N, C-alpha and C positions, 0 to 999 in steps of 0.2 A: 650223715642223714641229710638229704637235700630237700625235703618237703618244707613248705611254708617259707620259702625264701623271700616272698614278697606278700605279707599279709595285708589285705586291702581293708580299709575302714568300712564298716557296715553300710553306711549311707552311699558311699562311693561304689561299693560292690553292686548294690541294687540299681543304681543309675546306669552302670555299665551293662548290666543284664537287660534292663528294660529298653535301653537305647538300641539294642540289636533286634528288638521285636517289632514287626510290622503288624499292628493290630487292625484287622479289617473283619470285624465280626459278621457272621452270616445270620440273617434274620429268619425267623419262623413265626407263623401265626398260631396262637393257642387261645383256648377259652380264657376269658378274663378271670373266671372263678378259680382257675388253676395257676394263675400267674404270680402268686405270692412268692417273693424272694427272687423273681426273675428280673432281668435288666431290659429296660425299654430300648428297642432298636431305633425308633424314630420319635421325634417330638409329637405329642398328642395335643391337637387343637380343639377348642370347644366349638361344636357345630351350632350352638345356640346359647342364649344367655341362661344363667342359672342363678336364682330361680327364674322361671319364665313368667311368673305373675307375682304381684305383691302379696306377701304372706304374713300372717300374724305369728309372733313368736310366743304368745301367751294365750291363755283362756281369758276372755273379757269382753269388752265392748269396743267396736270400731267407732271412732269419733272424728270430728274435725277438731284439731287441737285448740283452735281459737275459742271454741265453745267451752273449754275447760279452764281457761286462764282465770286465776284467782280462786279456784275451787279449793275447799278444804273441809275437814270434818265439821268445823263450826259453821261454815257457810258453803254448803255443797252447791254444785251446778245441777240443774234439772234438765234432763234430755228426754226426748220422746223416743221410745223403742219401736222401730219400724219393722222388726223381724229378725230372723236368724240366718246366718250364712251356713249352709250345709256343707259338710266335708266331702271332698272329692267331686264337687260340682262347681261350675261357674255360677256366679251370682248376678242377678239383674237389679239388685238393690242399689239405690242411689241416695246418698245422704244429702239432705238439705240442711240449712242452718238449724241448730238446736236438735238435731236428730242423731241417733246412734243405732247400732245393730249388734246383736249377740254374735260373737265369733269364737272359734276354738283354735287351739294351736295348730298352725299349718293351713288354716283356712284362708280363702282368697278375700282380700280387702274389697269392699264395695266401692264404687265410684264416689268421689267426694270425700272419702275418709283419708286422713293423713297421719293417724296415730291410733294406738289401742290402749285403753285403760284396763289394767288387770282387774279381774273379777273381785278380788279381795278389797279393792279400793272403790267398790260400788255397792249400792244396795237398792232394793226396790221399794219405792215409797208408796206407790199405788199402781194399779194395772196400767201398763203402757207407759210408765214413767220410771226413769232410772236416776238415782242420785249419784253424782260423781264426787267422790270424797278426796280426790287428789288430781291436781293439774298434770297434764302431759305435754311434752314438746313435740313439734312436728318430727315425724320419723321414729318416735319412741315405740318400742315393742313391735316393730315390723321389719321385714326384709324387703328391699326394693328389687325390682327386676334387674338382673345382672350384677347384683351386689356381690355374689360369690365369684362368678366368672362372666366375662363378656364374650360375645361371638368372635371367633378367630384367635382368642387368647391362648397362648401356650400354657396348658394347665399341668402337663408333666413333660419335662425335657427328655431328650434322649440320654441314655446312659444312667438313668435313675433306677435304683433298686426298688421294686414295687413292694409297698407295705399295705397293711389293711386299709389305710386312708386312701391310697391311690386306687385300690380296687373299688372302694365305695364311690370315689369320684368318677371313675370310668363308668360304673353302672348308672350313676345319676345322669350321665350324658348319653347313655344308650350304647356304650361300647361294650358289647358282649364278647368281642374278640380283640386281641392286642398283639402287635408285632414285638417279639422279644428276641434277644440274641441267643443263638444256640449255645448249649452248655459245652465248654471245652472238655475233651476227654483227657484225663490225666492217668497215664499208665504208672502203676506203682510196683516196683521190683524190690523185694527184700532179700538180701543175700547174707550168708553166714553159715558155716558148717555146723555151728552150734544151735541154730534156730530151727524150731519145730512148730507145727501147727498148734494152736491153742487147745484143741480137743485131745491132744496126745499127752501122755504122762512123761515129763522130762526124766531122762537118765542123768546121772552125775555128769556135769559139764555142759548140759543142754539147757536152753531157755525157750519159753514159748514166744511166738511172734507177737510183738506189741505194735511195732511201727506201721505195719501194713494197715492196721485198723485205725490207729489214731490219725495217721495221715489221710486216710480215706474219709474219715469223719470231718476233718477240716475242709477238705476239698468239696465234699457234698454241702457242707454248711454255707460256704461262700458262693455256691452256685455251679460248681463243676460236676463232672461225672467221673467217679473213680473207677478205674479198670484194674483189677488185680491180675498180676502175672506170676503169683506164687512165690515160694521160697526157693532161692537158688543157692547152690553150693558155691564156695569161693573158687570157682574155676573160670578162667578167662573166657574160654570158648563158649561155655554155657551162658555166662552173663552177657557176652557180646551178642550171641544169637537171639537171646530173649529181648535184649535192649533194641536190636534192629527191628524185631517184630513190633515191639511197643512203639518205636519211633514211626513206623509206617502206619500204625493203626490209630495213634493218639496225637493230640495237639501238644501235650507236655509229657515228659518222661521224668520220673523221680526214682532215683536209686538210693536206697538206704542200706549202707554196708556196715561191716564190722569195724573194729577200732584199730586193727593192726596197720602199720605203715604199708605193708604189701597190699592189703585190701584196698586202702585208699588210692594207692598208685594204680591198682587194677581199674577202679572206677574212672579215674582220670583218663587212663588209656582207652577205655571203652568209649567214653564221651568223644575223644578225639577221632575215633574210628567211625562215628555216626554221621559226620558231615562237617562242613565248614561254617564258621571258623573254629568250632570245637570249644575247648576249655578257655574261658575268659578270665575266671578268677579261681585260683587254687589255694584256698585258705583265706578266712575272713577274720579280721581283728575284733572278735566278739566272744563273749563268754555267756552261756555255753555255745559251742558250735564252731570252734576254730577250724575243724577239718572240712567245712562246707565247700563244695565245688560248684561253680556256676558256669554253664556253657550254653551255647546256641549252635544247633547242628542243622544246616540247611533250612534256617528260618524257624526251627522249633526249639524251645527251651528244654534243656536237659540239666537236671540238678541232682548233685550227689550230696546226700545228707549223712551226718554221723549215725552210727548204729545205736549209740546211747539214747534211750527213749526220751529223756528230757531234752537233750540237745536237738534231736530230730523234731520234736514237737514245737519247741521254741522257734527253730529255724524254718519250719514249714510256714509258720505265721509271718516270719520276716521276709521270706523270699518266694515261696510258692504261692502264698495268698496274693501278693501284689501282681504276680504274673497272671494268675487266673483272672483277677479282676480286670487287668488290661485286656486280656483276650476276650472277656465278656463285653468290653466297651464301657465298663462302669467308670464314671467320672472319678478322677483321683482326688478330688477335693472333698469327698464325702467324709464326715467326721467319724472317728472311732469311738465306741462307748468307753468313757473314762470317768473316774471319780478322783477327787482330791482328798487325801487322807494324811493324818499326822503319823510320821514314822515313829515306831515305839522303841527301836534300838539303833545303835550305830551300825553302819554298813561300810566295811572297808572294800576298796577296789584298786585294781592296778591301773595307774594312769596310762593313757594312750589307747585304750580299747573300750568299746561299749560293753557294758555288762547288764544283763537282765536278771532280776532277782524275783522269784515267786513270792507272793505275799497273800496272807489272809486279810480280809476286811472285816472289821467289827464296828458296830455302832456304839457311840458313847454319848454322854450328855453334851460334849463339846463338838460332836460331829463324827466323821469316819476316822478310824485308826487302822494303820497298816502294820501287820506283824509278819516279818519275813519267815518263810518256810525253808529251813536250811536242809540241804541234802545233796548227794552226789548226782551226777548227770545220768547215771544208769538206774536211778530209783524213780519209777513212774509215779508213785504216789506223792512224790514231792510236788508235782503239778496237780494231782488229783485233789490234794488238800488245799490248794491255792485258789484264790478268786481272780487273780490277775498278776501282772508283771510290772515291776518298777524299773525304769531305765536309769542307769548311771552313765552319764556322758563321759567320753574319753578324756576330757580336760579336767575331770574330777578324780580325787583319790578316795572318794567315798561320800556317804551321806551321814548326817548327824541325827541322832534321836531328837525328835521334836520338830524336824523339818516337815513342811507340807510337800508331799510328793504326788505326782500324777500317776495313777494306777491304770494301766491299760487292761480292761476286763476281758476275760475269755469269752 
């Protein structure tokens, strides 16, 4: 048996794959309100300061801070109330010494004011006069012009995944449209004589297709467009013809195949037929997912994943996700959601390879706890029951109960 003659470490395998990709994302302009989860194609610069006028952050009275110095409940300062700042309008009020004006949250500060006293720290002693029960400092309870952003400032860099906050910020600056990178099309081929559509009733020896749908869900979640090419028999000509079509129509091709040696060799041979340089890595020193095949064919990544559902799903996260993120132009330094938790049991591992172990996360009085979910790589609910994965590094022979481990969340 000649497969896996040169198992490549996981991190090295990914570097080899990504180094062969020339990422030049294509931009498209879409409505900002539809941009959640998309990747910015260009840096976004502020066309004007934000806010554009001095605003109060509380309900209270606009004052000159110097007029409140020394004020307290036992010895209040007395200021003359000269009027109210109306919301949504510019004000022509001007504060002179010992004067104040009623203002609401978000209201425009009148000229002469440099602070705001919260309404609960004031009281009305008589008509037209306000008692100030607490001193304030210059700048207290207000936002100055440009305190959020200044004109010309890069408020959102290129390659940033757009969240709710970015959408709000763009709307605040008047950007109702935004240039984002186009979604890479990821062709998904599922092969196996035993695999049938999920809506069919399996006969003895048959299994419903899992991988097409789990892989597509991951691709869609990270911002790609999943393109299904159906379930293929383990026939070289059929897989090759379909792979060629997917290669011509998509930016990435993912083939998830059966577990037999002959099927894995079939996938590698197909990848080599799709273009140069072909297969780059045939076997990764990782568990689960040793049979993973990584290739690039005429500039397009082609990845062969194991047929076992857990192996396929773990390795789509390890290899397909980084490829799609690079093709999207997403900056590689973006953090992944993780938590630190205390491991509840000992975990043994084989030295020399990376191992990913599914875990459930529980809250305790001392913080988070991680309880491994044990199961074979063809049992999909091993991952469905888990909240994330714990990495065991290749230089370790396992992890001990009580250790604090980093859990990469799904």
